[in-house]
N, C-alpha and C positions, 0 to 999 in steps of 0.2 A: 392544583386543588388539592386540599387536605388529603384523599382518600386515595391519589393515586399513587401507585407502587414503583420506585425504584430500586432497579435490579441492580448488582454489584456482586463479584466474585472475588471470594479469598483464596489466592493461589501460592499453594508452593512448588518450586520448582530447583531441580537440582540436575546440573551438567556435569560430568564428568568424559574426558578424553584425554587424546594424541595430539599433537602436532607436530610438522616436518619442514624447514625451510630449504631451499633449494636453491643455487646458482645466486648467493647472497641475497636469498627470500624474494627472487622475483619470483619464483615459484613457490607455493603455500600452499599445504594443506592442513586439514584439521579434521580428525576420526572422533566423535563423541556420541552419546548415550544420552537422553534426556526424558526423564519422568518429571511430569509437572500433575499436579491434584487441584483440579478448580471445585471448589463448594461455594453454591450460588447464596446467594443472603440478600434479603431486601432492607435499604437503606430506610424506606419507610413505607409504611402502606403491608400488605401481607404478600407471603412467598407462594406463587404460585405452587401448586401441589403437584405438578407435575417434572417441576425441575428437579435433577437429582445431581449426583456427586458427580464428576466428568474425570476420570484418569486418562491421560494420554503418554504415552512410551513409543518413543521413537530412536533408531539411529538416524546419525547425521556425515555426510561426508561433503566437507567446504573445499573448494578448490578455487586458489586464484594464480594468474599470471600474471604479473604486474612488470608492463615496459615501458612505463613512464618516466619522464626525465626528473619530476619532483611529486611526491605522494599527495601534499599538500597545497601545492598551487602548480599543479601541470601545467606543462604548455607545450607539449608534443607527447607521441605514444600510443599506446592500446593498453587498456585493460580489460582481462577477461575472465569470468568466473561463475561458477556455477555451485546453484546449493541439492544436494540430492537429500530426500528425507524418505526412510521407511517406517512406519509406524504400526504397531501389533504385534510387538514382542512384549504381551502385557497391555492392561489397559482398555479400553473400550475401542475407540477408533484405529479401523486399520485402512493403511493405503499406503502409495505410493507417489510420492509430490516432487518435483522436479522445476528448477527455475533459474535458468542460464541467462548471462548477461553480457554486453557488450558495451566498452566506453572507448572515445577516438579525440584526441585533442592534436588539430593542427595550428601554429601560429600566424597570423595574417598580419605582417608587419612587427614592430616592435612593440605595440600597445594592444593588440588582435589578437586573441585566442577563438577559436569558433571550436566549441565542444559537442559533442553528442552521443547518445545512449539508447540503445534499444533493449528490452528484455521480455522475455517470455516465460512463461509458469503453466504448469499442467498439474492438476491433483487429481490420481486415480482410483476413486475410493472402491473398496470391497463391501462396506457395510453401511453407507448411509448416501444422501445425495442432497441436493439442495432441494429446499420447499419449508414449510411453515408447522411442520412438525415437530414438536418440541425436542426432544432428540437431533433430528437432524439439525435443527436451528443453533442449539448451543454447540453442536461437533464443528460445522463450518464454521463457527464466530471463530473458534479457535485452530481449523486446518486449512480450511480457504482461503480464497484471493483478495484482496480490497484493494480499490485504486483510489486515488484524489488525495490532496493535502500538499505540504511544503516539500515532501521529497517525490513525488509520483507527478500529479496532474496541480497545477500550482493555480485553476480556474476553477478549480472543485472543493468543499471541504473534505475533512478526512472522511474515508468510506462513502463518499458521495460517489461513487460510479459504482455500477453494477447492480445486481438483481435486489429489487427493493419489493417487500410483501408486508401483509398486514397480518401482526404477527399476536395473537392475544394478551401471550403473556407479556407484552410489555406497552400495552394499551392501559389508557385509564377505565378502572371498574368503573365509573359514575359518570362517563363518558365517553361510552365505546365510537369507535372511528365508523363511518360510513363507509359505503363502497366507492362514492366520488369523491373520497377526501383524500387524495392522492397526498397528502402531507402530512398523514398517519402514517404512509408505510416505513420500513426502518429497514437498513441493509441486511440483507441475506448474507453477500458475498457469494464468491461464484467458484468453479474449478478450471474454469480457463483462463490468461489474465496475457494483455500484450499491451506493452507502454513504450514511448519513442519520446526524447526530448531532443532540440536544437538548441542551443544555446550561445551567443555572442559574447562576450566577457572583456571587457576596454577598460584598460586602466589609466583613472584619472590624474590623481596626484596622490604621492604617499601611500598611505592604507586605503586611501577610497578607490572603489572599482563600480562602473554601472553596465548592467547586464541587458539582452533582450533575448528573450527566450519564446518559443512556442514547443506546447507538452502536449501530447496525444495517446489513450488509452481507454482501452475494452473489458470488463469483466462480463466473463458468459459463466449461465449454469450449467452450462453443457461440457461434457469430458471432451479432451482435444478439439475445440472449436475455437477459433477465431473470428470476430467476427470486424472488418475491417472497413465495414462500412457506420459503424458506430464509432468515429474517433473521436470524438468527444474533445474538439481541439480548444484549446485554450492558449493565446498567447498574451505577451505585457513584457514588464519592465519590473529592473530591482536594482538593489544598492549593496553594497559589500564593504564592510569595516572591517579591515583585517586586525587579527588580537593575537597574541602567542597562544591562546588554544584553538587558531583557525579563525575564519571569517565569520562574524555576525551578519547577516541579511535580511533585509527584507525585500517582500516581492508584491507584484500588484497582478492579479492574471485575470483574465477576460475571454469569458466565453462567445466566441466567435457564430455570432448569428446563423443560421442554417448547415453548418459544420459540427454539430453535436451528432445529428442521430440521422440517417439519408434511408434507410428503410427499417421495416420491421415498427412495430409497436411501440410507440412513446413512452416515455420513464419519468421519476423523479426530476424534479425541477428546481436546483436551490435555489434559495431563498437569495433577492436581491440585495444589494447593499446601495441604498440610496436611489432604487430605481434604477441601479446597472446590474447585468450578468457579469459580476466579478468576486473573488475570492483575494484576502490579504494576508498574508502567513509573513511571520517574523519565527527565524531559527537559526541554529549556530551549525557552521558547517556549510564546505559548498553542497549543493544539492547532489553533484558526483563529479 
């Protein structure tokens, strides 16, 4: 539509910190401070007057424990990481955000590797929440959790899993959404996240590899709340071609019918591709 506003952000982001490795870099820690400024603007149409400049300032501690046999093509071992952020030393949002993750790799014969990943994330906000208020929508967009896409749940598009809402500032001015049009909803993000993936990697020949995978994930609007009855389970297959900068991968994820939401209210459903509930993704590097 010619008068439909398209929202964007001009971002300036600066990070300074120190890092240190131990035990031949098997253990690695990074302590840093990040300051980012987000200026909203309209690619076309008029900018919603309720939108303002957002300043975010946070301390971050990243810790990694890497006990894999190979960092690019792991066949066995364990990888542990945690991302801890504390926002509020200047800027608007005040919160504590933590996201630990564990990965494991087990060889099954000479050509097959079984890989698994599990992660949770919790955001503890002090001055905002998930909702359709303009200020909260802006902050959660940058501080909250989203799931879906080639590195999280491959049966969904990016940001396709999680709370959705009808936000006036994102909607066409000349054709406003109706209450029964769920396709007008936009991702709001959440304060709690869980994700899990299981993948079988099969060496085919030379630089070629095939994979079979299942991904599950959910994002909740509530603090410290994991909804395991909303797995959004997707399974699929993929192909890998190894290059000097890492594998190029293509995946097709299929959203298993009946294994998306077991209880509670239904939610946004992604568009079908040729009538099939799948998502197709292409990316560089292994999923995990």
